[in-house]
N, C-alpha and C positions, 0 to 999 in steps of 0.2 A: 609581246602583246600588241594587237592591232589597235589602231586609233579608232575611236568611236566616230563614225562618219556623220552622225547627227549633230555633233558639236563643232563649232567653227574652229579653225586653226588659230591657236593663240599667237597673237602678234605683239611686238613691242608697244604699238599704239594702244592696244586693248589693255595691256598691263599699266601703261602710264596713265590712261584715263581712270582706271580703278584706283591706282595709287594716289593720284591728285586728289580725288574726292576724300579718301581716307586721311591724307596728310592735312588737308584743310580742316576737316571735321575733328580729328583727334590730335593733331600735332605730330611732327616727325618722330619723336622719341616713342610715342605710344603705338606706332604702327609697325607691324612685323611683316616679313615676307609671307608668313603663314596666313595672316589676316588678308593680305592682298589676294593670295591664292584662293582663300575661302570665298572672297567676294566674286572671284572669277569662276568658281566652281571647278578648280583644277588642283593638282598637287603643287606644293611649294617648290618642288624640284623642277617643275616645268618653267617656273620663272627664272631659275638660274641658267637656263639655256640662253636667255636673252640678256640677263643682267647678273653680274657676279655678286653684287651686294645691294643692299637697300640704298647705300650712299651713291652707288653708280646709277641706280634707277632714278634717284632724286636728281642727280646731276644732269642726266639726260632730259628730264622733265624741265628743269630750270633753263638749261641751255636752249631748248626749243622755244621757250617763252621769250628769252632775251633776243633770239633771232627774229621773232615776230615784232618785238618792240623796235629793233634796229631797222627792219623793213619799213615800218611806219615812218620812222625818221628819214630814211633814204627817200621814200616817196615824196615827202615834203621838200627835201633839199634839192630834188631833181626838177621841181616845178619852175617854170619860167615866170616868176613873180618878183615883186620888189622885196628887198631884204627884210623890211619891217613886217610885211605880211608873212614871209617865211618864218620869221621869228615867232610871230603870233601863232601860226599853225603848228610849229614845233611844240610850243608849250601846250596848246589845246590838244594836240595829238597825244601828248603824254597823259594828260588828264583823261582823255577819251579812252585810251588803251586801258588805263587802270580801272576805270569804271565799267567798261564793257567786257573786261576779262578779269573779274574780281578774284576768282579763285587762283588764276595765274599770278595776279599782282600780290596776293597774300603770300604765296609761296616764294615769289621773287624777292620781296622786300620786307615782309612782316614776320617771317618765321624766325624765332630766336633759338638757334641751336648752334653751338660752336663747331661741332663736328661737320655740320652741313655748310656753315658759313665759310670755313676754311677750305672746303672742297670746291666751292663755286666762285671764287674771287675773280677769275680771269674774264669770264663772259660779262659780268656786270660792269667791270672796269672798262672793257672795250666799248660798251654801249654808252656808259657815262662819259667817256672821253670824246666820243662822237658828238654827244649832246653838248658837252662843254665847248668843244671846238665850234659847233654851230652857233651857240650863243655869242662866243667871242668874235667870230667872223662876221656875223650878221648885225650885231649891235652898232649903233653910231658911236658909242664910247668904247674905249678899250677896257673891258671889264677885267678885274682881278679875279683870281681863283676863288677868293672868299665871297665875291659877289655872285659868281656862277653857282657856288655851293649853296648860298642863301636862296637863290631862285629855285634850284632843284628842291631844297627842303620845303619851300613854300608850296610848290606843286605837289610834292609828296604829302604834305600836310592836308592839302585840299582833298586829294584822293582818299587819304586815310580817314578823314572826317566823314565822308559819305559812304565809305566801304561798308557793305552789308546792310546799309539802311535804304538803299535805292536799288532798282533793278538795273539801271544803266545810265549812261551819260546823258541821254535826252532829257531825263527828269531834272537835271541841274545845269543844262547847257547855258542858260542865261547867267547864272552865278559863275560858271566857269569862264565865260567870256569876260565878265566884269573883273574877275580875279586876274586873268591874264592881262587885261588892259591896265589894271593897277600896277602889275609887275613891269609892264613895258614902259611906264612913266620913268622908272628908275634906270632904264638902259637906253633910252632914246634921246 
């Protein structure tokens, strides 16, 4: 059977975009490959050409998001600025990422599903380790792991509080700066 030339060729990015919206709206467990295919107007078999399972599709989605977050962190760490300013920009960058990419953030950190959580442990740990090393290296004090974890939880709490209540970071930039300055008092 020939492909309908009026329809665009199905790509992994098209599938991931449709899946992301459904995962955020309905939750991982409530979404099926058939629903994603219906959203795209194709057969569910066409999805399996690109992804062997829903879990593999989800993993590809999350891995892409953690790569974006890691790039943000790398951009700050490569700047030629004072350590304290780098530390502040790392923390603000985390908040900015979460609030400017809310559906990504929800999938990365807020989805509660053991099947998925066990599937995606590697990439989050890689990014968290880079973030933890940056905090440890850039702070004036030698932070303990529990201190770094508390900072991360505080940043996550800030993002979680505003998630889905605002359009983006710019709406709460002043509060984000104040929050990060407060956290910096404990590490400088």
